[in-house]
C-alpha positions as CSV (number, residue, x, y, z in Angstrom):
1,M,-15.2,16.7,-47.7
2,A,-12.0,14.6,-47.1
3,Q,-10.2,17.7,-45.8
4,L,-13.0,18.5,-43.4
5,Y,-12.9,14.9,-42.1
6,R,-9.1,15.2,-41.6
7,L,-9.5,18.4,-39.7
8,W,-12.3,16.8,-37.5
9,Y,-10.1,13.6,-37.1
10,N,-7.0,15.7,-36.1
11,F,-9.1,17.7,-33.6
12,D,-10.6,14.6,-32.2
13,M,-7.3,12.9,-31.8
14,S,-5.7,16.0,-30.1
15,V,-8.6,16.0,-27.5
16,K,-8.0,12.4,-26.8
17,V,-4.3,12.9,-26.3
18,K,-5.0,15.8,-24.1
19,Y,-7.3,13.7,-22.0
20,R,-4.5,11.0,-21.7
21,N,-2.0,13.7,-20.6
22,V,-4.3,15.1,-18.0
23,V,-5.1,11.6,-16.6
24,R,-1.3,10.9,-16.6
25,E,-0.6,14.0,-14.7
26,I,-3.2,13.2,-12.0
27,A,-1.7,9.6,-11.7
28,Y,1.8,10.9,-11.2
29,D,0.5,12.7,-8.1
30,N,-1.3,9.6,-6.9
31,Y,1.2,6.7,-7.2
32,G,0.0,5.8,-10.6
33,Y,-3.8,5.9,-9.7
34,V,-6.5,8.2,-11.0
35,T,-10.3,8.0,-10.1
36,T,-13.0,8.9,-12.5
37,K,-14.0,11.7,-10.0
38,D,-10.5,13.3,-10.0
39,A,-10.3,13.0,-13.8
40,A,-13.8,14.7,-14.1
41,K,-12.7,17.5,-11.9
42,A,-9.7,18.1,-14.2
43,G,-12.1,18.2,-17.2
44,V,-11.9,14.7,-18.5
45,P,-15.4,13.4,-19.1
46,A,-16.2,10.1,-17.2
47,I,-17.1,8.4,-20.4
48,E,-13.4,8.8,-21.7
49,M,-11.9,6.8,-18.9
50,P,-13.2,3.4,-20.2
51,K,-12.1,4.4,-23.7
52,L,-8.6,5.2,-22.5
53,A,-8.6,1.8,-20.7
54,A,-9.7,0.0,-23.9
55,R,-6.8,1.6,-25.8
56,G,-4.3,0.4,-23.2
57,G,-3.6,3.8,-21.7
58,L,-5.1,2.8,-18.4
59,M,-5.8,-0.3,-16.4
60,N,-9.2,-0.6,-14.7
61,V,-8.5,-1.5,-11.0
62,A,-12.0,-1.2,-9.6
63,Y,-15.2,0.7,-10.4
64,G,-14.1,4.3,-10.9
65,L,-10.4,3.6,-10.2
66,Y,-7.7,3.2,-12.9
67,R,-4.0,2.8,-12.9
68,V,-1.5,4.2,-15.5
69,P,0.5,1.1,-16.3
70,D,3.8,2.7,-17.3
71,I,4.2,4.7,-14.1
72,P,6.9,2.9,-12.1
73,P,5.6,1.2,-9.0
74,T,6.7,2.2,-5.5
75,R,6.5,0.6,-2.1
76,V,3.5,2.8,-1.3
77,D,1.2,1.8,-4.1
78,R,-0.8,-0.8,-2.2
79,F,-1.5,1.8,0.6
80,A,-2.7,4.3,-2.0
81,E,-4.8,1.8,-3.8
82,A,-6.4,0.8,-0.4
83,L,-7.3,4.4,0.4
84,L,-8.7,5.1,-3.1
85,R,-10.8,1.8,-3.0
86,A,-12.2,2.7,0.5
87,G,-13.2,6.2,-0.8
88,E,-13.5,9.6,0.6
89,G,-12.6,10.1,4.3
90,A,-10.5,6.9,4.5
91,Y,-7.1,6.9,6.2
92,L,-4.4,4.4,7.1
93,H,-4.8,3.0,10.6
94,G,-2.8,1.2,13.3
95,E,-0.2,-1.3,12.1
96,S,-0.5,0.0,8.5
97,V,0.9,3.4,9.6
98,L,3.9,1.5,11.2
99,A,4.3,-0.5,8.0
100,L,4.2,2.6,5.9
101,F,7.5,3.7,7.5
102,D,9.0,0.3,8.2
103,L,9.0,1.2,11.9
104,T,8.7,-2.3,13.1
105,D,9.1,-5.8,11.7
106,V,5.4,-6.1,11.5
107,N,4.3,-6.8,7.9
108,P,0.5,-7.1,8.1
109,R,-1.2,-9.2,5.4
110,Q,-3.9,-6.7,5.3
111,I,-3.8,-2.9,5.0
112,K,-5.9,-1.4,7.8
113,V,-8.0,1.5,6.6
114,A,-10.2,3.5,8.9
115,V,-13.5,5.0,7.4
116,P,-16.1,7.2,9.0
117,R,-19.0,5.7,7.0
118,R,-20.1,2.4,5.6
119,V,-18.3,1.3,2.4
120,R,-20.6,-0.5,-0.1
121,A,-17.9,-1.4,-2.6
122,K,-16.6,-5.0,-2.6
123,L,-13.0,-4.8,-1.4
124,P,-10.1,-7.2,-2.0
125,A,-8.9,-9.4,0.8
126,F,-5.8,-7.2,1.4
127,I,-7.9,-4.4,2.8
128,E,-9.3,-4.5,6.3
129,L,-11.8,-1.8,7.1
130,T,-12.4,-0.2,10.6
131,Q,-15.4,2.0,11.0
132,V,-14.5,5.0,13.2
133,P,-16.5,8.1,14.3
134,D,-16.4,11.0,12.0
135,G,-13.9,13.8,12.8
136,A,-10.9,11.7,13.9
137,R,-7.6,13.5,13.6
138,T,-5.6,12.6,10.5
139,I,-2.3,13.7,9.0
140,F,-0.8,13.2,5.5
141,Y,2.4,11.2,5.2
142,E,3.8,10.7,1.7
143,G,0.6,12.2,0.4
144,L,-1.6,9.6,2.1
145,A,-4.2,10.3,4.8
146,S,-3.1,8.5,8.0
147,Q,-3.6,8.2,11.7
148,P,-0.8,10.2,13.4
149,V,2.2,8.0,14.2
150,T,1.7,8.6,17.9
151,E,-1.8,7.4,18.0
152,A,-1.0,4.4,15.7
153,I,1.7,3.1,18.0
154,L,-0.6,3.4,21.0
155,E,-3.4,1.8,19.0
156,C,-1.2,-1.3,18.5
157,L,-0.7,-1.9,22.2
158,G,-2.0,-5.4,23.0
159,R,-1.6,-6.5,19.4
160,I,2.2,-5.9,19.1
161,E,4.7,-6.5,21.9
162,T,5.4,-3.4,23.9
163,E,9.2,-3.7,23.4
164,R,8.7,-3.7,19.6
165,L,6.4,-0.7,19.9
166,L,9.1,1.1,21.9
167,D,11.6,0.3,19.1
168,A,9.0,1.6,16.6
169,A,8.7,4.9,18.6
170,K,12.6,5.2,18.6
171,H,12.7,4.7,14.9
172,A,9.9,7.2,14.4
173,R,11.7,9.7,16.6
174,Q,14.9,9.2,14.5
175,Q,13.0,9.8,11.3
176,G,11.5,13.0,12.7
177,L,8.0,11.5,12.8
178,L,7.6,12.3,16.6
179,T,8.2,15.5,18.4
180,T,9.8,15.4,21.9
181,S,6.4,15.7,23.6
182,Q,4.9,13.0,21.4
183,W,7.9,10.8,22.2
184,R,7.2,11.3,25.9
185,Q,3.5,10.6,25.4
186,V,4.2,7.3,23.6
187,R,6.8,6.2,26.2
188,K,4.3,7.0,29.0
189,G,1.4,5.2,27.2
190,L,3.5,2.1,26.7
191,R,4.6,1.7,30.3
192,P,3.1,-1.3,32.1
């Protein structure tokens, strides 16, 4: 009987280790974060996530959102967390796109996130939601859904000085974020 228990225990522990490894791999691709939904798609039952958190393998950030604590933080983590908290279809918007690339001296207190639908979750103060029509054009920068840099710069017109936006466009062009035609479009859009 003891031998049977040992076999069962070893099998049970190998499954748990496997779940931890699967969750960890997902987190490496998402700046240290993993959602219950993504884990379930990878074969980790939703019930295992709180168990892993209770054992210290994960930190519960919000309902259905966890962080692997020993994955080193990056400068992009807050942006990733904001998008994951806002849910499916969310993308970085306006000043937050500029801040993602340090294109201007703007350091917004809040991360602006656009969503095509109402978000029911209670969000922390560092996230500002903007509801936008469904089907807006998005692009992925550093693995994060974002408003294209061209549109983000033009979106900030009136909230950020025109001269600073022109500088941001120059920096974006130097970083390869704007094509020649986009550079012209931004310059034309920022003319008084």
